[in-house]
N, CA, C and O atoms as a Tripos MOL2 file, in Angstrom:
@<TRIPOS>MOLECULE
protein
  260   259    65     0     0
PROTEIN
NO_CHARGES

@<TRIPOS>ATOM
      1 N         -62.0530   84.7930  -48.9930 N.3       1 MET1
      2 CA        -62.6540   85.6030  -49.3410 C.3       1 MET1
      3 C         -63.6390   85.9370  -50.7890 C.2       1 MET1
      4 O         -63.0290   86.6970  -51.5410 O.2       1 MET1
      5 N         -64.8660   85.5720  -51.2640 N.am      2 THR2
      6 CA        -65.3400   86.4950  -52.2290 C.3       2 THR2
      7 C         -65.1830   87.8840  -52.6880 C.2       2 THR2
      8 O         -64.9370   88.8620  -51.9830 O.2       2 THR2
      9 N         -65.3270   87.8510  -53.7380 N.am      3 GLU3
     10 CA        -65.2570   89.3020  -54.5240 C.3       3 GLU3
     11 C         -65.9680   90.0500  -53.9430 C.2       3 GLU3
     12 O         -65.6750   91.1930  -53.5900 O.2       3 GLU3
     13 N         -67.1430   89.3980  -53.7540 N.am      4 GLN4
     14 CA        -68.4660   90.2660  -52.8960 C.3       4 GLN4
     15 C         -68.4650   90.8650  -51.6680 C.2       4 GLN4
     16 O         -69.0780   91.8640  -51.2930 O.2       4 GLN4
     17 N         -67.3230   89.7800  -50.7840 N.am      5 GLU5
     18 CA        -67.0490   90.5550  -49.5680 C.3       5 GLU5
     19 C         -66.5780   91.4220  -49.7640 C.2       5 GLU5
     20 O         -67.1040   92.5190  -49.5760 O.2       5 GLU5
     21 N         -65.6050   91.2800  -50.1400 N.am      6 ALA6
     22 CA        -63.7980   92.0200  -50.4060 C.3       6 ALA6
     23 C         -64.3250   93.1860  -51.0540 C.2       6 ALA6
     24 O         -63.6890   94.2230  -50.8700 O.2       6 ALA6
     25 N         -65.3970   93.2420  -51.8050 N.am      7 ARG7
     26 CA        -66.1960   94.9480  -52.1810 C.3       7 ARG7
     27 C         -66.8950   95.2300  -51.0730 C.2       7 ARG7
     28 O         -66.8970   96.4160  -50.7400 O.2       7 ARG7
     29 N         -67.4320   94.5410  -50.4730 N.am      8 GLN8
     30 CA        -68.4890   95.0800  -49.1210 C.3       8 GLN8
     31 C         -67.5530   95.8790  -48.3820 C.2       8 GLN8
     32 O         -67.6910   97.0590  -48.0600 O.2       8 GLN8
     33 N         -66.3730   94.9460  -48.0960 N.am      9 ILE9
     34 CA        -65.5340   95.5980  -47.0590 C.3       9 ILE9
     35 C         -65.0340   96.9780  -47.3080 C.2       9 ILE9
     36 O         -65.1750   97.9640  -46.5850 O.2       9 ILE9
     37 N         -64.5070   96.8940  -48.3010 N.am     10 LEU10
     38 CA        -63.9930   98.2030  -48.8420 C.3      10 LEU10
     39 C         -64.5510   99.3060  -49.4890 C.2      10 LEU10
     40 O         -64.0320  100.3010  -49.9940 O.2      10 LEU10
     41 N         -66.0260   98.8380  -49.3470 N.am     11 GLY11
     42 CA        -66.9460   99.7980  -49.9130 C.3      11 GLY11
     43 C         -67.1510   99.9880  -51.0360 C.2      11 GLY11
     44 O         -67.8640  100.9700  -51.2440 O.2      11 GLY11
     45 N         -66.7020   99.2550  -52.2000 N.am     12 VAL12
     46 CA        -66.3240   99.6700  -53.6080 C.3      12 VAL12
     47 C         -67.3220   99.0010  -54.5030 C.2      12 VAL12
     48 O         -67.9780   98.0710  -54.0350 O.2      12 VAL12
     49 N         -67.4980   99.3680  -55.7020 N.am     13 THR13
     50 CA        -68.4070   98.5560  -56.4920 C.3      13 THR13
     51 C         -67.4460   97.7860  -57.8260 C.2      13 THR13
     52 O         -66.2260   97.8180  -57.9870 O.2      13 THR13
     53 N         -68.2790   97.2580  -58.4860 N.am     14 GLU14
     54 CA        -67.2210   96.5650  -59.7350 C.3      14 GLU14
     55 C         -66.6610   97.6610  -60.5090 C.2      14 GLU14
     56 O         -65.5290   97.4160  -60.9250 O.2      14 GLU14
     57 N         -67.2090   98.9870  -60.8710 N.am     15 GLU15
     58 CA        -67.2040  100.0520  -61.3480 C.3      15 GLU15
     59 C         -66.0400  100.9280  -60.6330 C.2      15 GLU15
     60 O         -65.3970  101.6460  -61.3990 O.2      15 GLU15
     61 N         -65.7500  100.9510  -59.4910 N.am     16 THR16
     62 CA        -64.3440  101.7510  -58.7970 C.3      16 THR16
     63 C         -63.6280  101.4280  -59.6690 C.2      16 THR16
     64 O         -63.4510  100.2820  -60.0850 O.2      16 THR16
     65 N         -63.0150  102.6580  -60.1320 N.am     17 PRO17
     66 CA        -61.6320  102.7710  -60.4720 C.3      17 PRO17
     67 C         -60.3970  101.8000  -59.3120 C.2      17 PRO17
     68 O         -60.5640  101.7720  -58.0930 O.2      17 PRO17
     69 N         -59.7430  101.4040  -59.7090 N.am     18 TRP18
     70 CA        -58.5120  100.6550  -59.0180 C.3      18 TRP18
     71 C         -58.1210  101.7890  -58.0590 C.2      18 TRP18
     72 O         -58.2560  101.7180  -56.8370 O.2      18 TRP18
     73 N         -57.5810  102.9300  -58.7840 N.am     19 GLU19
     74 CA        -56.7030  103.9720  -57.4080 C.3      19 GLU19
     75 C         -57.9280  104.6330  -56.6750 C.2      19 GLU19
     76 O         -57.8130  105.8570  -56.6040 O.2      19 GLU19
     77 N         -58.9000  104.1980  -56.1970 N.am     20 GLU20
     78 CA        -59.9600  104.7700  -55.7480 C.3      20 GLU20
     79 C         -60.0930  103.5820  -54.5000 C.2      20 GLU20
     80 O         -59.9730  103.8250  -53.3000 O.2      20 GLU20
     81 N         -60.3360  102.4070  -55.0320 N.am     21 ILE21
     82 CA        -59.6400  100.8660  -54.1760 C.3      21 ILE21
     83 C         -58.8290  101.4410  -53.6640 C.2      21 ILE21
     84 O         -59.2490  102.0670  -52.6910 O.2      21 ILE21
     85 N         -57.4690  101.5740  -53.9160 N.am     22 MET22
     86 CA        -55.9620  101.5380  -53.4810 C.3      22 MET22
     87 C         -56.5150  102.9670  -51.9580 C.2      22 MET22
     88 O         -56.2530  102.9350  -50.7560 O.2      22 MET22
     89 N         -57.0500  103.6750  -52.5070 N.am     23 ARG23
     90 CA        -57.1540  105.0990  -51.2790 C.3      23 ARG23
     91 C         -57.7220  104.8810  -50.5190 C.2      23 ARG23
     92 O         -57.2670  105.1130  -49.3990 O.2      23 ARG23
     93 N         -59.4020  104.1540  -50.6820 N.am     24 LYS24
     94 CA        -59.9790  103.5660  -49.4720 C.3      24 LYS24
     95 C         -59.6510  102.2560  -48.7730 C.2      24 LYS24
     96 O         -60.2100  101.8410  -47.7580 O.2      24 LYS24
     97 N         -58.4530  101.5220  -49.5960 N.am     25 TYR25
     98 CA        -57.6920  100.3990  -48.8210 C.3      25 TYR25
     99 C         -56.7170  101.2850  -47.5790 C.2      25 TYR25
    100 O         -56.6340  101.1630  -46.3570 O.2      25 TYR25
    101 N         -56.1520  102.0790  -48.4410 N.am     26 ASN26
    102 CA        -54.5270  102.7160  -47.3630 C.3      26 ASN26
    103 C         -55.1870  103.2840  -46.0380 C.2      26 ASN26
    104 O         -54.7410  103.1150  -44.9030 O.2      26 ASN26
    105 N         -56.6150  104.1630  -46.4710 N.am     27 THR27
    106 CA        -57.1850  104.8960  -45.4830 C.3      27 THR27
    107 C         -57.3510  103.7980  -44.3190 C.2      27 THR27
    108 O         -56.7560  103.9000  -43.2460 O.2      27 THR27
    109 N         -58.2330  102.7230  -44.6430 N.am     28 MET28
    110 CA        -58.5930  101.5230  -43.6630 C.3      28 MET28
    111 C         -58.0570  101.3340  -43.1740 C.2      28 MET28
    112 O         -58.2830  101.3820  -41.9650 O.2      28 MET28
    113 N         -56.6520  100.8810  -43.7580 N.am     29 PHE29
    114 CA        -55.5850   99.9100  -43.2700 C.3      29 PHE29
    115 C         -54.8980  100.9350  -42.1260 C.2      29 PHE29
    116 O         -54.8570  100.5650  -40.9530 O.2      29 PHE29
    117 N         -54.4150  102.1150  -42.4900 N.am     30 GLU30
    118 CA        -53.5950  102.6580  -41.7720 C.3      30 GLU30
    119 C         -54.6210  103.1280  -40.4090 C.2      30 GLU30
    120 O         -53.9960  103.3620  -39.3740 O.2      30 GLU30
    121 N         -56.0840  103.2720  -40.3490 N.am     31 ASN31
    122 CA        -56.6470  103.8460  -39.1370 C.3      31 ASN31
    123 C         -56.9700  102.7490  -38.3680 C.2      31 ASN31
    124 O         -57.2000  102.9180  -37.1710 O.2      31 ASN31
    125 N         -57.0270  101.5910  -38.8890 N.am     32 ASN32
    126 CA        -56.8630  100.2670  -38.0720 C.3      32 ASN32
    127 C         -55.8810   99.9900  -37.6820 C.2      32 ASN32
    128 O         -55.9870   99.0280  -36.9210 O.2      32 ASN32
    129 N         -54.2880  100.5420  -37.8600 N.am     33 ALA33
    130 CA        -53.1360  100.1920  -37.5520 C.3      33 ALA33
    131 C         -52.6690  101.1710  -36.5160 C.2      33 ALA33
    132 O         -51.6090  100.9420  -35.9320 O.2      33 ALA33
    133 N         -53.4940  102.4300  -36.1920 N.am     34 LYS34
    134 CA        -53.3390  103.3550  -35.1820 C.3      34 LYS34
    135 C         -53.9270  103.1240  -34.1320 C.2      34 LYS34
    136 O         -53.5510  103.3210  -32.9770 O.2      34 LYS34
    137 N         -55.1170  102.5870  -34.6170 N.am     35 ASN35
    138 CA        -56.2620  103.0800  -33.0680 C.3      35 ASN35
    139 C         -57.4750  101.9980  -33.3520 C.2      35 ASN35
    140 O         -58.6380  102.2070  -33.0070 O.2      35 ASN35
    141 N         -57.0490  100.8690  -33.9990 N.am     36 GLY36
    142 CA        -58.0830  100.0720  -34.8590 C.3      36 GLY36
    143 C         -57.9570   98.6930  -34.0560 C.2      36 GLY36
    144 O         -57.7500   98.4380  -32.8700 O.2      36 GLY36
    145 N         -58.1580   97.9530  -35.1340 N.am     37 SER37
    146 CA        -58.6300   96.3650  -34.6900 C.3      37 SER37
    147 C         -57.4300   95.4020  -35.9190 C.2      37 SER37
    148 O         -57.5180   95.4650  -37.1450 O.2      37 SER37
    149 N         -56.5700   94.7220  -35.2680 N.am     38 PHE38
    150 CA        -55.5190   94.1320  -36.2320 C.3      38 PHE38
    151 C         -56.5720   92.8520  -36.6430 C.2      38 PHE38
    152 O         -55.9530   92.0050  -37.2870 O.2      38 PHE38
    153 N         -58.0730   92.4790  -36.4260 N.am     39 TYR39
    154 CA        -58.4920   91.7210  -37.1120 C.3      39 TYR39
    155 C         -59.1470   92.5380  -37.9900 C.2      39 TYR39
    156 O         -59.4740   91.7710  -38.8960 O.2      39 TYR39
    157 N         -59.5240   93.6020  -38.2590 N.am     40 LEU40
    158 CA        -60.3310   94.3960  -39.1420 C.3      40 LEU40
    159 C         -59.0610   95.1410  -40.0220 C.2      40 LEU40
    160 O         -59.3370   95.8640  -40.9790 O.2      40 LEU40
    161 N         -58.1980   94.9910  -39.7680 N.am     41 GLN41
    162 CA        -56.7330   95.3340  -40.5100 C.3      41 GLN41
    163 C         -56.3840   94.3720  -41.5310 C.2      41 GLN41
    164 O         -56.0490   94.4830  -42.7110 O.2      41 GLN41
    165 N         -56.5610   93.3640  -40.7220 N.am     42 SER42
    166 CA        -55.9110   91.7800  -41.9390 C.3      42 SER42
    167 C         -57.4930   91.6040  -42.6940 C.2      42 SER42
    168 O         -57.3770   91.1230  -43.8210 O.2      42 SER42
    169 N         -58.6800   91.8470  -42.3640 N.am     43 LYS43
    170 CA        -59.7650   91.8470  -42.8070 C.3      43 LYS43
    171 C         -59.7560   92.7050  -44.3510 C.2      43 LYS43
    172 O         -60.4300   92.3340  -45.3120 O.2      43 LYS43
    173 N         -58.8460   93.9200  -44.3580 N.am     44 VAL44
    174 CA        -59.0390   94.8520  -45.3510 C.3      44 VAL44
    175 C         -57.9250   94.2630  -45.9350 C.2      44 VAL44
    176 O         -58.0540   94.3000  -47.1580 O.2      44 VAL44
    177 N         -57.0050   93.7960  -45.6310 N.am     45 HIS45
    178 CA        -55.7420   93.5790  -46.2030 C.3      45 HIS45
    179 C         -55.7820   92.2520  -47.2000 C.2      45 HIS45
    180 O         -54.9980   91.8600  -48.0650 O.2      45 HIS45
    181 N         -57.1150   91.7020  -46.6700 N.am     46 ARG46
    182 CA        -57.3660   90.1670  -47.4420 C.3      46 ARG46
    183 C         -57.9300   90.5340  -48.7760 C.2      46 ARG46
    184 O         -57.6440   90.0640  -49.8770 O.2      46 ARG46
    185 N         -58.9660   91.6630  -48.3940 N.am     47 ALA47
    186 CA        -59.9390   91.9360  -49.3990 C.3      47 ALA47
    187 C         -59.3350   92.5200  -50.4780 C.2      47 ALA47
    188 O         -59.7050   92.3600  -51.6410 O.2      47 ALA47
    189 N         -58.0670   93.4490  -49.9870 N.am     48 LYS48
    190 CA        -57.5770   94.1850  -51.1810 C.3      48 LYS48
    191 C         -57.0100   93.0860  -51.9510 C.2      48 LYS48
    192 O         -57.3300   92.9560  -53.1320 O.2      48 LYS48
    193 N         -56.0240   92.1130  -51.2710 N.am     49 GLU49
    194 CA        -55.3650   90.8010  -52.1510 C.3      49 GLU49
    195 C         -56.3570   90.1510  -52.8060 C.2      49 GLU49
    196 O         -55.9050   89.6050  -53.8120 O.2      49 GLU49
    197 N         -57.5640   89.9720  -52.6520 N.am     50 CYS50
    198 CA        -58.5180   89.0440  -53.0620 C.3      50 CYS50
    199 C         -59.1970   89.8030  -54.2980 C.2      50 CYS50
    200 O         -59.5790   89.0410  -55.1860 O.2      50 CYS50
    201 N         -59.4410   91.3350  -54.5400 N.am     51 LEU51
    202 CA        -59.8760   92.1720  -55.4290 C.3      51 LEU51
    203 C         -57.9530   92.2700  -56.5590 C.2      51 LEU51
    204 O         -57.9530   92.3380  -57.7880 O.2      51 LEU51
    205 N         -56.7350   92.2480  -55.7700 N.am     52 GLU52
    206 CA        -55.8390   92.2350  -56.8110 C.3      52 GLU52
    207 C         -55.6630   90.9630  -57.5610 C.2      52 GLU52
    208 O         -55.0480   91.0720  -58.6220 O.2      52 GLU52
    209 N         -56.0290   89.9220  -57.2640 N.am     53 SER53
    210 CA        -56.1130   88.7540  -57.4600 C.3      53 SER53
    211 C         -56.8920   88.5770  -59.0900 C.2      53 SER53
    212 O         -56.5130   88.1850  -60.1940 O.2      53 SER53
    213 N         -58.0400   89.0530  -58.5670 N.am     54 LEU54
    214 CA        -59.5210   89.3210  -59.5340 C.3      54 LEU54
    215 C         -58.6450   89.6070  -60.9020 C.2      54 LEU54
    216 O         -58.3670   88.9410  -61.9000 O.2      54 LEU54
    217 N         -58.2280   91.5250  -60.2320 N.am     55 LYS55
    218 CA        -57.7520   92.2920  -61.2360 C.3      55 LYS55
    219 C         -56.3600   91.2590  -62.4110 C.2      55 LYS55
    220 O         -56.2780   91.2940  -63.6390 O.2      55 LYS55
    221 N         -55.7010   90.6640  -61.6680 N.am     56 ALA56
    222 CA        -54.5030   90.0100  -62.3190 C.3      56 ALA56
    223 C         -55.1050   89.2760  -63.3410 C.2      56 ALA56
    224 O         -54.8090   89.3310  -64.5350 O.2      56 ALA56
    225 N         -56.1480   88.4370  -62.7050 N.am     57 LYS57
    226 CA        -57.0000   87.3140  -63.7290 C.3      57 LYS57
    227 C         -57.1820   87.9410  -64.7460 C.2      57 LYS57
    228 O         -56.6600   87.4880  -65.7640 O.2      57 LYS57
    229 N         -57.9710   89.1820  -64.8410 N.am     58 ASP58
    230 CA        -58.6240   89.8200  -65.6770 C.3      58 ASP58
    231 C         -57.7500   90.8740  -67.0700 C.2      58 ASP58
    232 O         -58.1000   91.3290  -68.1590 O.2      58 ASP58
    233 N         -56.5330   90.8810  -66.2710 N.am     59 GLN59
    234 CA        -55.5040   91.4570  -67.2290 C.3      59 GLN59
    235 C         -54.7090   90.3800  -67.8210 C.2      59 GLN59
    236 O         -54.3180   90.5130  -68.9810 O.2      59 GLN59
    237 N         -54.4000   89.2300  -67.0890 N.am     60 GLY60
    238 CA        -53.6930   88.0320  -67.5000 C.3      60 GLY60
    239 C         -52.4160   88.1680  -67.0310 C.2      60 GLY60
    240 O         -51.4600   87.8350  -67.7310 O.2      60 GLY60
    241 N         -52.2840   88.6210  -65.9250 N.am     61 THR61
    242 CA        -50.9550   88.5480  -65.2160 C.3      61 THR61
    243 C         -51.0630   87.9100  -63.8990 C.2      61 THR61
    244 O         -52.1010   87.4480  -63.4250 O.2      61 THR61
    245 N         -49.9670   87.9220  -63.3780 N.am     62 ALA62
    246 CA        -49.7450   87.4370  -61.8910 C.3      62 ALA62
    247 C         -50.0030   88.2910  -60.9800 C.2      62 ALA62
    248 O         -49.8310   89.4580  -61.3340 O.2      62 ALA62
    249 N         -50.4920   88.0670  -59.5250 N.am     63 PRO63
    250 CA        -51.0140   89.3210  -58.7260 C.3      63 PRO63
    251 C         -49.3360   89.4080  -58.2270 C.2      63 PRO63
    252 O         -48.4910   88.5710  -58.5450 O.2      63 PRO63
    253 N         -49.0620   90.7230  -57.3060 N.am     64 PRO64
    254 CA        -48.2270   91.4300  -57.0950 C.3      64 PRO64
    255 C         -47.6870   90.3580  -55.5390 C.2      64 PRO64
    256 O         -48.4010   89.8540  -54.6730 O.2      64 PRO64
    257 N         -46.4540   90.3340  -55.6740 N.am     65 THR65
    258 CA        -46.2500   89.4610  -54.3250 C.3      65 THR65
    259 C         -45.4860   90.7020  -53.2010 C.2      65 THR65
    260 O         -45.1810   90.3870  -52.0500 O.2      65 THR65
@<TRIPOS>BOND
     1     1     2 1
     2     2     3 1
     3     3     4 2
     4     3     5 am
     5     5     6 1
     6     6     7 1
     7     7     8 2
     8     7     9 am
     9     9    10 1
    10    10    11 1
    11    11    12 2
    12    11    13 am
    13    13    14 1
    14    14    15 1
    15    15    16 2
    16    15    17 am
    17    17    18 1
    18    18    19 1
    19    19    20 2
    20    19    21 am
    21    21    22 1
    22    22    23 1
    23    23    24 2
    24    23    25 am
    25    25    26 1
    26    26    27 1
    27    27    28 2
    28    27    29 am
    29    29    30 1
    30    30    31 1
    31    31    32 2
    32    31    33 am
    33    33    34 1
    34    34    35 1
    35    35    36 2
    36    35    37 am
    37    37    38 1
    38    38    39 1
    39    39    40 2
    40    39    41 am
    41    41    42 1
    42    42    43 1
    43    43    44 2
    44    43    45 am
    45    45    46 1
    46    46    47 1
    47    47    48 2
    48    47    49 am
    49    49    50 1
    50    50    51 1
    51    51    52 2
    52    51    53 am
    53    53    54 1
    54    54    55 1
    55    55    56 2
    56    55    57 am
    57    57    58 1
    58    58    59 1
    59    59    60 2
    60    59    61 am
    61    61    62 1
    62    62    63 1
    63    63    64 2
    64    63    65 am
    65    65    66 1
    66    66    67 1
    67    67    68 2
    68    67    69 am
    69    69    70 1
    70    70    71 1
    71    71    72 2
    72    71    73 am
    73    73    74 1
    74    74    75 1
    75    75    76 2
    76    75    77 am
    77    77    78 1
    78    78    79 1
    79    79    80 2
    80    79    81 am
    81    81    82 1
    82    82    83 1
    83    83    84 2
    84    83    85 am
    85    85    86 1
    86    86    87 1
    87    87    88 2
    88    87    89 am
    89    89    90 1
    90    90    91 1
    91    91    92 2
    92    91    93 am
    93    93    94 1
    94    94    95 1
    95    95    96 2
    96    95    97 am
    97    97    98 1
    98    98    99 1
    99    99   100 2
   100    99   101 am
   101   101   102 1
   102   102   103 1
   103   103   104 2
   104   103   105 am
   105   105   106 1
   106   106   107 1
   107   107   108 2
   108   107   109 am
   109   109   110 1
   110   110   111 1
   111   111   112 2
   112   111   113 am
   113   113   114 1
   114   114   115 1
   115   115   116 2
   116   115   117 am
   117   117   118 1
   118   118   119 1
   119   119   120 2
   120   119   121 am
   121   121   122 1
   122   122   123 1
   123   123   124 2
   124   123   125 am
   125   125   126 1
   126   126   127 1
   127   127   128 2
   128   127   129 am
   129   129   130 1
   130   130   131 1
   131   131   132 2
   132   131   133 am
   133   133   134 1
   134   134   135 1
   135   135   136 2
   136   135   137 am
   137   137   138 1
   138   138   139 1
   139   139   140 2
   140   139   141 am
   141   141   142 1
   142   142   143 1
   143   143   144 2
   144   143   145 am
   145   145   146 1
   146   146   147 1
   147   147   148 2
   148   147   149 am
   149   149   150 1
   150   150   151 1
   151   151   152 2
   152   151   153 am
   153   153   154 1
   154   154   155 1
   155   155   156 2
   156   155   157 am
   157   157   158 1
   158   158   159 1
   159   159   160 2
   160   159   161 am
   161   161   162 1
   162   162   163 1
   163   163   164 2
   164   163   165 am
   165   165   166 1
   166   166   167 1
   167   167   168 2
   168   167   169 am
   169   169   170 1
   170   170   171 1
   171   171   172 2
   172   171   173 am
   173   173   174 1
   174   174   175 1
   175   175   176 2
   176   175   177 am
   177   177   178 1
   178   178   179 1
   179   179   180 2
   180   179   181 am
   181   181   182 1
   182   182   183 1
   183   183   184 2
   184   183   185 am
   185   185   186 1
   186   186   187 1
   187   187   188 2
   188   187   189 am
   189   189   190 1
   190   190   191 1
   191   191   192 2
   192   191   193 am
   193   193   194 1
   194   194   195 1
   195   195   196 2
   196   195   197 am
   197   197   198 1
   198   198   199 1
   199   199   200 2
   200   199   201 am
   201   201   202 1
   202   202   203 1
   203   203   204 2
   204   203   205 am
   205   205   206 1
   206   206   207 1
   207   207   208 2
   208   207   209 am
   209   209   210 1
   210   210   211 1
   211   211   212 2
   212   211   213 am
   213   213   214 1
   214   214   215 1
   215   215   216 2
   216   215   217 am
   217   217   218 1
   218   218   219 1
   219   219   220 2
   220   219   221 am
   221   221   222 1
   222   222   223 1
   223   223   224 2
   224   223   225 am
   225   225   226 1
   226   226   227 1
   227   227   228 2
   228   227   229 am
   229   229   230 1
   230   230   231 1
   231   231   232 2
   232   231   233 am
   233   233   234 1
   234   234   235 1
   235   235   236 2
   236   235   237 am
   237   237   238 1
   238   238   239 1
   239   239   240 2
   240   239   241 am
   241   241   242 1
   242   242   243 1
   243   243   244 2
   244   243   245 am
   245   245   246 1
   246   246   247 1
   247   247   248 2
   248   247   249 am
   249   249   250 1
   250   250   251 1
   251   251   252 2
   252   251   253 am
   253   253   254 1
   254   254   255 1
   255   255   256 2
   256   255   257 am
   257   257   258 1
   258   258   259 1
   259   259   260 2
@<TRIPOS>SUBSTRUCTURE
     1 MET1         2 RESIDUE 1 A MET
     2 THR2         6 RESIDUE 1 A THR
     3 GLU3        10 RESIDUE 1 A GLU
     4 GLN4        14 RESIDUE 1 A GLN
     5 GLU5        18 RESIDUE 1 A GLU
     6 ALA6        22 RESIDUE 1 A ALA
     7 ARG7        26 RESIDUE 1 A ARG
     8 GLN8        30 RESIDUE 1 A GLN
     9 ILE9        34 RESIDUE 1 A ILE
    10 LEU10       38 RESIDUE 1 A LEU
    11 GLY11       42 RESIDUE 1 A GLY
    12 VAL12       46 RESIDUE 1 A VAL
    13 THR13       50 RESIDUE 1 A THR
    14 GLU14       54 RESIDUE 1 A GLU
    15 GLU15       58 RESIDUE 1 A GLU
    16 THR16       62 RESIDUE 1 A THR
    17 PRO17       66 RESIDUE 1 A PRO
    18 TRP18       70 RESIDUE 1 A TRP
    19 GLU19       74 RESIDUE 1 A GLU
    20 GLU20       78 RESIDUE 1 A GLU
    21 ILE21       82 RESIDUE 1 A ILE
    22 MET22       86 RESIDUE 1 A MET
    23 ARG23       90 RESIDUE 1 A ARG
    24 LYS24       94 RESIDUE 1 A LYS
    25 TYR25       98 RESIDUE 1 A TYR
    26 ASN26      102 RESIDUE 1 A ASN
    27 THR27      106 RESIDUE 1 A THR
    28 MET28      110 RESIDUE 1 A MET
    29 PHE29      114 RESIDUE 1 A PHE
    30 GLU30      118 RESIDUE 1 A GLU
    31 ASN31      122 RESIDUE 1 A ASN
    32 ASN32      126 RESIDUE 1 A ASN
    33 ALA33      130 RESIDUE 1 A ALA
    34 LYS34      134 RESIDUE 1 A LYS
    35 ASN35      138 RESIDUE 1 A ASN
    36 GLY36      142 RESIDUE 1 A GLY
    37 SER37      146 RESIDUE 1 A SER
    38 PHE38      150 RESIDUE 1 A PHE
    39 TYR39      154 RESIDUE 1 A TYR
    40 LEU40      158 RESIDUE 1 A LEU
    41 GLN41      162 RESIDUE 1 A GLN
    42 SER42      166 RESIDUE 1 A SER
    43 LYS43      170 RESIDUE 1 A LYS
    44 VAL44      174 RESIDUE 1 A VAL
    45 HIS45      178 RESIDUE 1 A HIS
    46 ARG46      182 RESIDUE 1 A ARG
    47 ALA47      186 RESIDUE 1 A ALA
    48 LYS48      190 RESIDUE 1 A LYS
    49 GLU49      194 RESIDUE 1 A GLU
    50 CYS50      198 RESIDUE 1 A CYS
    51 LEU51      202 RESIDUE 1 A LEU
    52 GLU52      206 RESIDUE 1 A GLU
    53 SER53      210 RESIDUE 1 A SER
    54 LEU54      214 RESIDUE 1 A LEU
    55 LYS55      218 RESIDUE 1 A LYS
    56 ALA56      222 RESIDUE 1 A ALA
    57 LYS57      226 RESIDUE 1 A LYS
    58 ASP58      230 RESIDUE 1 A ASP
    59 GLN59      234 RESIDUE 1 A GLN
    60 GLY60      238 RESIDUE 1 A GLY
    61 THR61      242 RESIDUE 1 A THR
    62 ALA62      246 RESIDUE 1 A ALA
    63 PRO63      250 RESIDUE 1 A PRO
    64 PRO64      254 RESIDUE 1 A PRO
    65 THR65      258 RESIDUE 1 A THR
């Protein structure tokens, strides 16, 4: 997944603070877990993983496992 696609899925920009990204992720993930789509839930999760790996590269650390 590209960074652009990940940001589009989560509805964030490059300027969005990480805390806001996580709030959006948690809301979208939980909404799809309760009464949504497993497919959409997995896309939201992959988008977060993509942005986490980019954040880790920028900070020079390994992404969380």
